[in-house]
Each structure stands twice: as structure tokens, then as C-alpha cells.
C-alpha positions in Angstrom: -4.2 12.6 -30.1 -5.9 9.2 -30.5 -2.6 7.4 -30.4 -1.5 9.2 -27.2 -4.8 8.5 -25.4 -4.5 4.8 -26.4 -0.9 4.7 -25.2 -1.8 6.2 -21.8 -4.8 3.9 -21.3 -2.7 0.8 -22.1 0.1 2.1 -20.0 -2.3 2.6 -17.1 -3.6 -0.9 -17.4 -0.1 -2.4 -17.5 1.2 -0.3 -14.6 -1.8 -1.2 -12.4 -1.4 -4.9 -13.2 2.3 -4.6 -12.1 1.3 -2.9 -8.8 -1.3 -5.6 -8.2 1.3 -8.3 -8.9 3.5 -6.7 -6.2 0.6 -6.6 -3.7 -0.4 -10.2 -4.4 3.2 -11.3 -4.1 3.5 -10.1 -0.5 3.6 -13.1 1.9 2.2 -11.3 4.9 -0.9 -9.4 3.8 -2.1 -6.9 6.4 -5.4 -5.1 6.1 -3.8 -2.0 4.5 -2.4 -4.1 1.7 -5.8 -5.8 1.2 -7.5 -2.4 1.0 -4.9 -1.1 -1.3 -5.4 -4.2 -3.5 -9.1 -3.4 -3.8 -8.2 0.2 -4.5 -6.0 -0.7 -7.5 -8.4 -3.3 -8.8 -11.1 -0.5 -9.0 -8.6 1.8 -10.8 -7.9 -1.1 -13.2 -11.6 -1.3 -14.0 -11.7 2.4 -14.7 -8.9 2.1 -17.2 -10.6 -0.9 -18.8 -13.9 0.9 -19.1 -12.4 3.8 -20.9 -10.3 1.5 -23.1 -13.5 -0.5 -24.0 -15.4 2.7 -24.8 -12.5 4.1 -26.8 -12.2 0.9 -28.9 -16.0 0.1 -28.8 -15.5 -3.3 -27.1 -19.1 -3.9 -25.9 -18.5 -7.0 -23.7 -15.5 -5.3 -21.9 -17.5 -2.1 -21.4 -20.4 -4.1 -19.8 -18.0 -6.0 -17.5 -16.2 -2.9 -16.3 -19.2 -0.6 -16.2 -20.4 -1.1 -12.6 -16.9 -0.9 -10.9 -16.1 2.3 -12.8 -19.6 3.8 -12.4 -19.7 3.2 -8.6 -16.0 4.0 -7.8 -16.7 7.6 -6.8 -19.1 6.4 -4.1 -16.8 3.6 -2.9 -13.4 5.2 -3.0 -14.0 7.9 -0.3 -14.9 5.4 2.5 -12.1 3.1 1.2 -9.4 5.7 1.5 -10.7 6.5 5.0 -10.5 2.9 5.9 -7.0 2.6 4.5 -5.7 5.6 6.5 -7.3 4.1 9.7 -5.9 0.6 9.0 -2.3 2.0 8.8 -2.4 3.4 12.3 -5.2 1.5 14.3 -5.7 -2.0 15.4 -7.6 -3.8 12.6 -9.8 -5.9 14.9 -13.4 -5.0 14.0 -12.2 -2.0 12.1 -14.2 -2.8 8.9 -17.3 -3.6 10.9 -17.2 -0.3 12.7 -17.0 1.6 9.5 -19.5 -0.3 7.3 -22.0 2.5 7.6 -19.8 4.7 5.4 -20.5 2.3 2.5 -24.3 2.7 2.6 -24.4 5.5 -0.1 -22.3 3.2 -2.4 -24.7 0.2 -1.8 -27.8 2.4 -2.4 -26.3 3.8 -5.7 -25.2 0.3 -6.8 -28.7 -1.3 -6.2 -31.0 1.5 -7.3 -29.0 3.3 -10.0 -25.8 1.5 -11.3 -27.2 -2.0 -11.9 -30.6 -0.7 -13.3 -28.7 1.7 -15.7 -26.6 -1.2 -17.0 -29.7 -3.4 -17.5 -31.4 -0.5 -19.2 -28.4 0.0 -21.6 -28.5 -3.6 -22.5 -32.3 -3.6 -23.1 -32.2 -0.3 -25.0 -34.8 1.5 -22.8 -35.1 2.6 -19.1 -36.5 -0.2 -16.9 -37.5 2.4 -14.3 -39.0 5.8 -14.9 -36.9 7.5 -12.3 -33.8 6.6 -14.3 -35.2 8.8 -17.1 -35.5 11.7 -14.7 -31.9 11.2 -13.4 -30.7 11.1 -17.0 -32.2 14.6 -17.5 -30.7 15.9 -14.3 -27.2 14.4 -14.3 -25.6 17.5 -12.9 -27.3 16.8 -9.5 -25.6 13.4 -9.2 -22.3 14.8 -10.4 -22.4 17.6 -7.8 -23.5 15.3 -4.9 -21.1 12.5 -5.5 -18.2 15.0 -6.1 -18.9 16.8 -2.9 -19.2 13.5 -1.0 -15.8 12.3 -2.2 -14.1 15.7 -1.6 -15.5 15.6 1.9 -14.1 12.2 2.5 -10.7 13.1 1.2 -10.6 16.3 3.4 -11.6 14.1 6.3 -8.8 11.7 5.5 -6.2 14.5 5.4 -7.5 15.7 8.8 -7.2 12.1 10.2 -3.8 11.7 8.7 -2.5 14.9 10.2 -3.7 13.9 13.7 -2.2 10.4 13.4 1.2 11.7 12.4 1.2 14.1 15.3 0.4 11.3 17.7 3.0 9.0 16.3 5.7 11.5 17.4 4.6 10.7 21.0 5.7 7.1 20.6 8.4 6.8 18.0 11.9 8.4 17.7 12.4 7.6 14.0 9.9 7.6 11.2 12.3 6.5 8.4 10.4 3.3 7.6 7.1 5.1 7.2 6.6 6.9 3.9 4.1 9.4 5.0 4.9 11.7 2.1 3.4 9.0 -0.2 0.1 9.0 1.7 -0.1 12.8 1.6 0.5 12.9 -2.1 -2.1 10.1 -2.7 -4.7 12.2 -0.9 -3.8 15.5 -2.5 -3.5 13.7 -5.9 -7.0 12.2 -5.5 -8.4 15.6 -4.5 -7.0 17.2 -7.7 -8.3 14.4 -9.9 -11.8 14.5 -8.5 -11.8 18.3 -8.8 -10.8 18.0 -12.4 -13.6 15.5 -12.9 -16.2 17.7 -11.4 -15.1 20.8 -13.2 -14.9 19.1 -16.6 -18.4 17.5 -16.3 -20.0 20.7 -15.1 -18.2 22.6 -17.9 -19.8 20.3 -20.5 -23.2 20.7 -18.9 -23.0 24.5 -19.0 -21.1 25.2 -22.1 -21.6 22.1 -24.2 -19.6 19.1 -25.4 -15.8 19.6 -25.5 -15.4 17.5 -28.7 -14.1 14.5 -26.7 -15.2 12.7 -23.5 -14.2 14.9 -20.6 -13.8 11.7 -18.5 -10.5 11.1 -20.3 -9.0 14.1 -18.4 -9.8 12.2 -15.2 -8.5 8.8 -16.4 -5.2 10.3 -17.8 -4.6 12.1 -14.5 -5.3 8.9 -12.6 -2.8 7.0 -14.7 -0.1 9.6 -14.0 -0.9 9.3 -10.2 -0.7 5.5 -10.3 2.6 5.6 -12.2 4.1 8.1 -9.7 2.8 6.6 -6.4 1.9 3.0 -7.0 5.2 1.3 -6.0 5.4 3.2 -2.7 1.9 2.2 -1.8 2.7 -1.5 -2.3 5.6 -1.1 0.2 3.9 1.1 2.8 4.5 -0.1 6.3 1.8 -0.2 9.0 2.5 1.7 12.2 0.4 1.1 15.3 -0.6 3.9 17.6 -0.5 3.1 21.3 -4.0 2.2 22.8 -3.8 4.9 25.4 -3.9 7.6 22.7 -7.3 6.2 21.5 -10.8 6.2 22.9 -12.7 2.9 23.4 -14.2 3.2 19.9 -10.8 3.5 18.3 -11.0 7.2 17.6 -8.4 9.6 18.6 -8.5 10.9 22.2 -6.7 14.1 21.2 -8.1 16.1 24.1 -5.6 18.4 25.8 -7.8 18.8 28.9 -8.0 15.0 29.2 -4.2 14.8 29.1 -4.0 17.4 31.8 -6.4 15.4 34.0 -4.2 12.3 33.5 -1.2 14.4 34.5 -2.8 15.8 37.6 -4.2 12.4 38.7 -1.1 10.3 38.2 1.8 12.6 39.4 2.5 14.5 42.6 5.0 17.3 42.6 7.6 15.0 44.2 7.0 12.4 41.5 7.4 14.9 38.8 10.7 16.1 40.1 11.9 12.5 40.7 10.9 11.5 37.2 12.6 14.5 35.6 15.8 13.8 37.5 15.6 10.1 36.6 15.0 10.9 32.9 18.0 13.3 32.8 20.2 10.7 34.5 19.2 7.9 32.0 19.7 10.2 29.0 23.1 11.2 30.3 24.4 7.9 31.5 22.7 5.2 29.5 22.2 7.2 26.3 19.1 5.3 25.0 18.7 7.7 22.2 21.7 6.0 20.4 19.3 3.2 19.7 17.8 4.1 16.3 14.7 2.0 17.0 14.0 3.5 20.4 10.3 3.8 21.3 8.3 5.4 24.1 7.7 2.0 25.5 11.4 1.1 25.7 12.2 4.4 27.5 9.3 3.9 29.8 10.7 0.5 30.9 14.0 2.1 31.7 12.3 4.7 33.8 10.0 2.0 35.4 6.8 3.9 34.5 4.0 3.1 32.0 4.2 4.6 28.5 1.0 6.4 29.2 2.5 8.2 32.2 5.7 9.0 30.4 3.7 10.4 27.4 1.7 12.6 29.8 4.8 13.8 31.6 6.6 14.7 28.3 3.6 16.5 26.8 2.3 18.4 29.8 5.3 19.0 32.0 8.2 19.2 29.6 6.0 20.6 26.8 7.6 18.3 24.2 7.0 15.0 22.3 9.0 11.8 22.6 10.1 12.3 19.0 11.4 15.8 19.6 13.1 15.0 22.9 15.1 12.0 21.6 16.1 13.7 18.4 17.2 16.8 20.3 19.6 14.6 22.3 20.9 13.0 19.1 21.5 16.4 17.6 23.5 17.4 20.7 25.7 14.3 20.3 26.3 15.1 16.6 27.2 18.8 17.5 29.7 17.6 20.1 31.4 15.2 17.6 31.5 17.9 14.9 33.2 20.3 17.3 35.9 17.6 18.1 38.9 17.2 15.9 38.8 13.4 16.7 35.9 13.1 14.3 37.3 15.1 11.4 37.9 12.0 9.3 34.4 10.7 9.9 31.7 11.3 7.3 28.6 13.2 8.4 26.5 10.2 7.7 28.7 8.0 9.8 28.5 10.4 12.7 24.7 10.5 12.2 24.4 6.8 12.4 26.6 6.6 15.5 24.4 9.2 17.1 21.1 7.2 16.6 19.8 8.6 13.4 18.4 6.1 10.9 18.6 7.9 7.6 20.4 10.8 5.9 17.2 12.6 5.0 15.8 12.7 8.6 19.2 13.6 10.0 19.6 16.6 7.7 16.0 17.8 8.3 16.1 17.4 12.1 19.6 18.9 12.4 18.7 22.0 10.5 15.5 22.4 12.4 17.4 22.4 15.7 20.5 24.5 14.7 19.4 26.5 11.7 22.3 25.2 9.8 22.9 22.1 7.6 25.3 19.5 9.1 28.0 20.5 6.6 27.6 24.2 7.3 27.8 23.5 11.0 31.0 21.4 10.6 32.8 24.2 8.6 32.6 26.4 11.7 35.0 24.1 13.5 37.3 23.0 10.7 
């Protein structure tokens, strides 16, 4: 068991260093990459702290103590900032969210640093530290609930952002949203294990080995599984008209309806619908795999804000669904024609505006109820 734990700790340190190397290697470092670098540096200190404790390396334990001890207070706001930085303009983003790091700063100044000094001196330098030492469960519960709350908030934000992205982009191939979702759910599972194991020890007694190793082993597994994807995560900017002045999501259906009512007359709605159908039929902009709402709006000679309101409120669809429905229609037409029998499904998909095999298969089945190969067999 000792050898296995040692192997996992060393493996975690090595993997984290490799991920940090990939992040430092990037020539253009956007805010999401900077935040992710801080995130993995903190995780490195966690592995180092447990390694130092496991091998009784005093100097390394002291060096890594504060980052490891404060990570639970810091990582929640950091994850929230990371999610926001992927989708929002980064100008003043950190300044606007500094208040979320106040609990971390309070814990750092009044608890973490004094505890480290007390450990070095061999006695509590402040009397309240003795009280906290006798009521550890209060801190475990509070910090655990705080982090769980932040992760749940991040999941809520992420869900909203992805929904809004579909109003502006026709292809999401370059954006590995599955990685972010797994990062958040993985973090939620790890902190839940940490809270459960610590509370279990407080109620039922010592497990025979440090329950914290459950957390660090789970963390190493998560790093190994998701780390590389994080280093290559692309930023995707939401249009400003989908956001309020403070950078938060507008997301108000009533507000969108007001936009619709105030910007379009009945004649304009009819004219825009006819123009949209004409452009889709004659110019086929959906064949452009990188088509965006802004590009289509320019063809229609309207603003992207007006086009978004028109699609959402009048056609009851999103830009993403509209364009991919047209692409599926083109694919269906080609699959029904004998002229394309020698073409591969992927070749047809690329010719029709799709950017990847995965998104093509998923969208096609959603629209038709059949996989592309099943649909093709009907006409062979």
C-alpha cells in the first residue's frame, strides 16, 4: 500500500509538471491559460505537501503547507473566474471578481499563517487557534459547503454560457466543453470525498491512515485524465449584446421580447424572413464551416443583435440549430442521390458545412432519428 501511494504521489507531481510545461510553453497566454496555470501550481503544492508528510520531509512540508492549506478557500473563486474568462471579455474581469477572494485572504492571514508559525514554534501563538483546533469539524463543514456552492454556481454559469453560444456560432468543434463539465463534476466528487472522509474520522475515529490521501489520489487521477485538454482549451467570446453592462448574462426572455417588439414592425419581420430564406437557398452560407451570427447578419444587412432576436423570438430557434438544420437537409439530399454513392459519409459532411465527424453524427441523428449510415442504407 505504501509503495502504491508513493507511486501515485510521484506520478501526480510529474504529470502536473508536464501540464505546467505545456501551459508555460504557449506563446500567446490568454487569461484562461494564466488562471489554469495558477490552478495546476496549487495542485502541485497539494501533491508536494502530502509527499513531504508521507516521507517526513520537514522543509518541504513547511514550504507547501500554506498553498495546500488554503486551496479549498481559493479554488472555488478561481474556477468561477476561469469559466468567466473563457466566455467573457477579460478587461477588468479580475477586478470585478476580487470580492470572491475575501474569505481566502481572511483565512490566510488569521488562520493559515498563524497555524504554520505555531507549528514551527511548537505552541499556539493565538488562543483562538487552540479553540479552532478543538472544533475542526466547523471549519471542514464551512469550507466544504463554500466550495460545493462555488462549483454548483460554476456549473450553472457554464450551462448558461453554452446555451448562449448557440445563438452566435454554428460549429462548436474547437471548444472542448465536455472537458470543462468533467472538470467541474470531478472537482465536486473530490471535495465531497474530502468532506465525507474528514467527517467520518471525526465521528467514528481514525481510519488507520490519513483520510486526506483519498482526496489527493482522486485529484491525481483527475489531473491525469483532464490535464492535457485544459492546456489546449480555446477561448470563445460571447457577443456583447448578450451581456449586461456589468458583464453578467442578460438571459431575460422578457427583455428579448421587448427588443423584438421595439426593433421590428410586422412588415420588417416578413421582409427579413423572406430575405433569410432567399440567402439560405441561393447563397448557401451554411456551407461555410466557420459561419457565425455576425457573418450571416452582414449578408442580411442587419445587426447581429436584431438577427438574434428575430431567430429566438420569431422563428423560435437558435442560430446554431438553424444552420445545422440546413446542413442536415443538404446531407439528406446528397445521400438520396446516386451521384454521391461513391462519396464517404465524412466527405459529404465536410462538403455540407460540418466541421467534425462527432458533431455531424450527433446533429444528424438529432434531426432525423437515424445515424448517417442508417439513413443512407434506405436509399442504396
